[in-house]
C-alpha positions in Angstrom: 130.6 0.3 98.6 129.9 -2.9 101.0 132.9 -4.9 102.0 132.6 -8.5 100.7 130.5 -11.0 102.8 131.4 -14.8 103.5 128.5 -16.6 105.3 129.8 -19.6 107.3 127.2 -22.3 107.3 126.4 -26.2 108.0 125.2 -28.3 110.6 126.2 -28.1 114.4 129.7 -29.3 115.8 131.5 -29.6 112.3 134.1 -26.9 113.3 132.5 -23.4 111.9 133.2 -21.4 114.8 136.6 -22.8 115.3 137.3 -22.1 111.6 135.8 -18.4 112.2 138.6 -17.8 114.8 141.3 -19.1 112.5 140.2 -16.8 109.6 140.0 -13.7 111.4 142.9 -14.7 113.6 141.8 -14.4 117.0 139.3 -16.2 119.8 136.0 -14.1 119.4 133.2 -16.8 118.7 133.0 -19.4 121.4 134.1 -22.8 120.8 133.2 -25.9 122.8 132.9 -29.7 121.8 129.2 -29.9 121.8 126.6 -29.2 119.2 124.0 -26.0 119.4 127.0 -23.5 121.3 126.6 -20.8 118.6 123.2 -19.5 117.9 122.9 -16.0 116.8 124.7 -14.8 113.5 127.9 -13.1 114.6 129.5 -10.7 111.9 133.8 -10.4 112.3 135.9 -8.4 110.7 138.7 -10.5 108.6 141.7 -9.7 106.7 144.0 -11.6 104.1 146.8 -10.5 102.1 145.1 -7.0 102.1 142.1 -7.9 101.3 139.2 -6.8 103.8 135.8 -9.3 104.3 133.3 -9.9 106.7 132.4 -13.0 108.1 129.4 -14.4 109.5 129.4 -17.1 111.9 125.9 -18.8 112.0 124.3 -21.9 114.1 124.3 -25.1 113.5 121.4 -25.9 110.6 118.6 -28.5 111.6 115.7 -29.6 109.8 113.8 -29.7 112.9 110.2 -29.2 114.2 111.9 -28.0 117.6 111.1 -23.9 118.1 114.5 -23.1 119.2 116.3 -24.8 116.6 114.2 -23.7 113.6 115.1 -20.1 114.9 118.7 -20.8 114.4 118.3 -21.8 111.3 116.1 -19.3 110.5 119.1 -16.8 111.6 121.5 -18.7 109.7 119.3 -18.6 106.3 118.7 -14.8 106.7 122.8 -14.8 106.9 123.0 -15.8 103.3 121.0 -12.9 101.7 123.9 -10.8 101.4 126.6 -13.4 101.3 128.8 -12.8 98.5 130.1 -16.3 99.2 129.1 -19.3 101.5 131.5 -21.6 103.2 129.7 -25.0 103.4 131.2 -26.7 106.7 131.1 -30.5 106.7 132.8 -32.7 109.0 135.1 -35.1 106.6 135.4 -38.0 109.4 131.5 -38.4 109.7 130.6 -38.0 105.8 127.5 -36.7 104.6 124.4 -36.8 106.9 121.0 -36.2 106.2 121.3 -32.7 107.8 124.2 -31.9 104.8 121.7 -33.0 102.4 119.3 -30.8 103.3 121.4 -27.6 103.5 123.2 -28.9 100.3 119.8 -28.8 98.5 118.6 -25.3 99.8 122.0 -24.2 98.9 121.7 -25.4 95.3 118.3 -24.1 95.0 119.7 -20.3 95.7 122.2 -20.5 93.4 125.0 -18.4 95.4 128.6 -18.8 94.9 129.4 -21.9 97.8 132.6 -23.5 98.4 132.9 -26.6 100.4 134.9 -27.3 103.0 135.7 -30.7 104.4 137.1 -30.0 108.1 139.0 -32.0 110.3 141.2 -33.4 107.8 144.3 -33.3 110.3 146.8 -35.4 108.1 146.8 -37.4 105.0 145.3 -40.3 106.0 142.1 -38.6 106.3 142.5 -36.9 102.6 140.5 -40.1 101.3 137.7 -39.2 103.1 136.9 -35.7 101.4 136.2 -37.1 97.7 132.7 -38.9 99.3 131.8 -34.9 99.5 131.8 -34.5 95.6 128.2 -36.3 95.5 126.7 -33.0 97.0 127.1 -31.3 93.8 128.4 -28.2 95.0 131.8 -28.9 93.6 135.1 -30.3 94.7 135.6 -30.0 98.4 138.5 -28.0 100.1 140.2 -30.4 102.6 141.3 -28.4 106.0 141.8 -28.7 109.6 140.5 -25.5 111.4 141.6 -26.8 114.5 145.4 -27.3 113.6 145.4 -24.6 110.7 146.1 -27.0 108.1 145.7 -25.7 104.9 143.8 -22.8 106.3 145.9 -20.2 104.6 145.1 -21.9 101.1 141.5 -21.8 102.3 141.6 -18.1 102.6 143.7 -17.0 98.9 140.9 -19.3 97.5 138.2 -17.2 99.4 139.7 -14.1 98.1 140.2 -15.4 94.6 136.4 -15.8 94.6 135.3 -12.5 96.5 134.2 -9.8 94.1 137.0 -7.1 92.9 138.3 -4.8 95.4 136.4 -1.7 95.5 138.6 1.2 96.3 135.5 2.9 98.7 134.8 -0.1 100.8 134.7 0.5 104.5 134.5 -1.6 107.3 132.4 -0.6 110.4 134.7 0.7 113.2 136.3 -2.2 115.1 134.6 -2.3 118.4 138.0 -1.8 120.3 136.1 -0.1 123.6 135.0 3.4 124.5 136.0 6.3 122.4 136.9 4.6 118.9 134.7 7.0 117.3 131.1 5.2 117.6 129.2 5.3 120.8 128.4 1.7 121.9 125.9 0.3 124.3 125.7 -2.9 126.0 122.2 -4.5 126.7 122.7 -6.3 130.1 120.6 -8.4 132.5 119.8 -11.6 134.0 118.7 -14.6 131.4 115.1 -14.2 129.7 114.4 -10.5 131.0 114.2 -9.5 127.0 117.3 -8.4 126.1 117.1 -9.8 122.6 113.7 -8.9 121.9 115.1 -5.3 122.9 117.9 -5.9 120.8 116.3 -6.6 117.8 113.8 -4.0 118.4 116.4 -1.2 118.4 118.1 -2.6 115.2 115.1 -3.0 113.3 116.1 -6.6 112.5 115.9 -10.1 113.6 119.4 -10.2 114.8 119.2 -12.6 117.9 117.4 -15.6 118.3 114.4 -15.1 120.7 113.1 -17.7 122.9 111.4 -18.1 126.0 114.1 -20.9 126.9 116.5 -18.9 129.9 120.3 -18.5 128.3 119.3 -18.6 124.8 121.8 -15.6 124.2 125.0 -17.3 124.7 127.7 -14.7 122.7 127.4 -11.2 122.4 126.5 -9.7 118.8 126.6 -6.6 118.1 125.1 -4.1 115.2 126.2 -0.4 114.0 122.9 1.1 113.3 122.2 5.3 112.3 120.3 7.1 114.9 117.2 9.6 114.1 119.7 12.3 114.2 122.5 10.7 111.5 124.6 9.3 114.5 125.8 5.9 114.2 126.1 3.6 117.4 127.0 0.3 118.3 124.5 -1.5 120.0 125.6 -4.9 121.5 123.5 -7.9 123.0 125.0 -10.0 125.4 124.0 -13.4 127.2 122.2 -13.6 130.6 124.5 -13.0 133.3 123.1 -15.9 135.9 125.8 -15.8 138.6 129.5 -15.2 139.3 132.4 -16.7 137.5 133.7 -19.2 140.2 130.4 -21.1 139.4 130.3 -21.2 135.8 131.8 -23.7 133.5 131.9 -24.3 129.7 129.7 -22.3 127.5 128.0 -20.5 130.2 131.5 -19.3 131.3 132.7 -18.1 128.1 129.6 -16.3 127.5 130.0 -14.6 131.0 133.5 -13.5 130.1 132.2 -11.9 126.5 129.5 -10.2 128.4 131.9 -9.1 131.2 134.0 -7.7 128.5 131.4 -6.0 126.6 130.1 -3.9 129.7 133.7 -2.8 130.3 134.3 -1.6 126.7 130.6 0.3 126.5 130.3 3.8 126.5 126.7 2.9 127.8 124.9 -0.1 129.4 121.2 -0.7 129.4 120.2 -2.7 132.5 117.2 -4.7 131.6 114.8 -5.7 134.1 111.6 -7.8 134.0 109.1 -5.8 135.4 106.8 -8.8 135.8 109.4 -10.4 138.4 110.6 -7.5 140.4 114.1 -6.2 141.0 115.7 -9.3 142.5 119.0 -10.2 143.9 120.8 -11.2 140.7 119.7 -8.1 139.4 121.2 -6.0 142.3 124.5 -8.1 141.9 124.4 -7.2 138.2 123.6 -3.7 138.8 126.6 -3.4 141.1 129.1 -4.8 138.3 128.0 -2.6 136.1 128.5 0.8 138.4 131.7 -0.8 139.0 132.6 -0.5 135.2 132.4 3.2 135.7 130.4 3.5 132.4 126.8 5.4 132.6 123.8 3.0 133.3 120.3 3.3 131.9 117.9 1.2 133.3 115.4 -0.2 131.6 112.1 -1.7 133.3 111.1 -4.4 130.5 107.2 -6.2 130.0 105.9 -3.1 132.0 102.7 -3.2 130.3 102.2 -6.5 132.0 102.0 -5.1 135.5 98.7 -3.8 137.3 98.7 -0.4 138.9 99.6 -1.9 142.4 102.1 -4.2 141.0 103.6 -1.0 139.4 103.7 1.0 142.7 105.1 -2.2 144.3 107.8 -2.2 141.6 108.7 1.7 142.2 109.2 1.2 145.9 111.5 -1.9 145.1 113.2 -0.3 142.9 114.0 3.0 144.9 115.1 0.5 147.7 117.3 -2.2 146.0 118.5 0.3 143.4 118.9 3.0 145.3 123.0 3.3 144.6 122.2 4.0 141.1 119.4 6.4 142.2 121.2 8.9 139.5 119.7 6.1 136.7 115.9 6.9 137.0 114.0 3.9 135.0 112.5 4.0 131.7 109.4 1.8 131.6 109.3 -0.3 128.6 107.6 -3.0 126.4 110.7 -4.8 124.0 107.6 -6.7 122.3 105.4 -3.8 121.7 107.8 -1.2 121.0 106.3 1.0 123.6 108.4 3.4 125.8 111.6 2.4 123.4 112.1 5.4 121.7 112.5 6.6 125.0 115.9 5.0 125.2 118.2 6.0 122.6 117.9 9.8 123.4 118.6 8.7 126.9 121.7 6.9 126.1 123.3 9.5 123.9 122.4 12.0 126.9 124.5 9.9 129.1 127.4 9.4 127.1 127.4 13.5 126.2 127.2 13.9 130.2 129.8 11.5 130.8 132.4 13.5 129.0 131.2 17.0 130.1 133.3 19.1 131.9 132.0 22.4 134.0 133.3 25.9 134.1 135.2 26.2 137.6 133.5 29.5 138.4 130.3 28.1 137.9 130.5 24.9 139.6 131.8 26.8 143.1 128.2 29.3 142.1 126.3 26.1 142.5 127.7 24.9 145.5 127.8 28.0 147.3 124.3 28.1 146.5 123.5 24.5 147.9 125.6 25.1 151.0 123.7 28.5 151.7 120.1 26.6 151.3 121.0 23.9 153.1 124.2 24.1 155.4 126.6 21.0 156.6 125.8 19.9 160.2 130.2 19.8 160.0 132.3 21.9 157.9 132.1 23.5 154.5 132.9 23.7 151.1 135.6 26.0 150.7 136.4 25.6 146.7 135.8 23.1 144.3 137.2 22.1 140.8 136.6 19.2 137.9 139.4 16.9 137.9 138.4 14.6 135.3 135.8 13.4 133.1 134.8 9.9 132.2 133.1 10.0 135.0 132.9 13.2 135.8 135.1 13.7 138.8 135.2 16.8 141.4 137.6 17.4 144.3 135.7 19.6 147.0 138.0 21.4 149.5 136.5 21.7 152.8 137.2 23.2 156.1 136.4 19.7 157.9 135.5 16.1 156.9 131.6 16.4 155.6 129.2 13.8 155.8 128.5 10.7 153.4 124.9 12.0 153.1 125.9 15.6 152.8 128.0 14.8 150.0 125.0 13.0 148.2 123.2 16.1 148.6 125.5 18.2 146.8 126.0 15.6 144.1 122.5 16.1 143.6 122.8 19.7 143.4 125.6 19.3 140.7 123.9 17.0 139.2 120.7 19.1 138.6 122.4 22.4 138.5 124.7 21.1 135.0 121.9 18.1 133.5 123.9 15.2 134.0 121.5 13.1 134.0 121.5 9.4 134.2 125.6 9.3 134.6 127.8 8.7 137.3 129.4 11.3 139.0 132.2 11.0 141.4 133.0 13.5 144.5 136.4 13.8 146.4 136.6 15.9 149.8 139.8 16.8 150.7 139.8 18.3 154.6 142.0 21.3 155.1 145.1 19.9 156.5 144.8 16.3 155.5 
C-alpha cells in the first residue's frame, strides 16, 4: 500500500517551507523572507511516533494572470490529487486575505480532509488572532510557530491521528542518501534556461517541475523515482540552473547553488544539458569542469538540437570538441526535451555509464590490451611493463613503466582501454609509476 501523503498549501510567504523543515527535522526546503521562493512541489519523507508519511511542499497559491504564478499554483493543485490530508497554512498575524479566501473556496469544493494551520503564533498574546480564521469554514485552526517550534509536536500528533490507518506493507522510496543507496540517481544539471526542467518532466512523464522562459525558474532540487523500461528504479533529480560561483551568489540563489552542487556530488551520473541554440559557453565549460571534478560519469545532452540548421550543427560540433575536450569520453547526445526527439537514448546511456563506473576488468585481459596497443603504436619514451586495476568508482588503473610516459601517450592508452572494455561515457583514471620511483 502507498505511504500516506500530506500536502502543505497556502499563499506565498506564510511559512510553508519553514513548517515542512520542522516536520521532517532537517533543512531541506529553501527558506527566505520573501514571497515566491518555492515554485515546484517537493516530496519529502517524514516520520513521527513510528508513523511514516510523505509531506509535499508547494509554491505559494496566487490567483493571477501572470504565467509563472499560474504555473506555480497549478503545481500546488496537482499536489492535492494524491493527498490524504491537506495542511492549509495561514499567517495569523495578517489574517485572512483575498488569496486565502480563494484557496479556502477551492478546498471546500474538493471535499478533502483539511487541517487549518495558523502559523506565526509565537506566544500567548497572538492566540486571539487565531479565531478570526474560523470563518473560512474549514474547522478550528491549529495555532503554531513553525519558526520557533511552538506546538509543532502537537500538530504532528494531530496529523498522525487524521491519516489513514497504518498499512503493514507501506514502503517509502529509498532515501536519497548518495551513491549506492540502492537506486541509481541521475542529476540533470546546466545553466539557467537551457531546458533542464522540460527534460526532467519528459523523463518522469509528469509536469513535476515548473517550466517557464524566465531564467532561474527552478530554485530547489526536485527528485522523482521512476521505473525504466527494463524494470529498474532510477532517481531523477532536477537541479537549479548554475549561473556562477558561490562567492558571488547570495540569498535564494546561494541556497539553490548549494543544493545543486550537493546533488551533483551525490549523484551516480550527471546529465549536462547544453542549449544547442546558444552553443558551448564559458559557463558550460566551468560547469562541465565542476561535474567532472565530482568524479561521477557525465552524459552530455545537446538540447534544442532541432532548432539548428546544418551549418549551425557543424559549428556546434567543433565547439564541443574544442571547449569540452576534457570530457571527450562523454560523446554528446542530440535531443529536444520539448518534442522528445532523441530523449529515449539518454537513460540507456546513463545506465551504461553507471555500470561501467563500477566495472572491474581481469588483470590478464588488461595487460593483453596494453601489449597490443604498444605494439601498434610504441611510446617515444619508455613502455608499460605491467598494469593492474586498483579501484572502481571510477575505474582506476596503475601502469608500471620503465620511464615517464608522455601525457599524450597516456591519453592514447586510456582510449584503448576504454574501447577494449566498453567503458563508454564514464571517466577513467590512469596512474603511471616509472621503475625506481
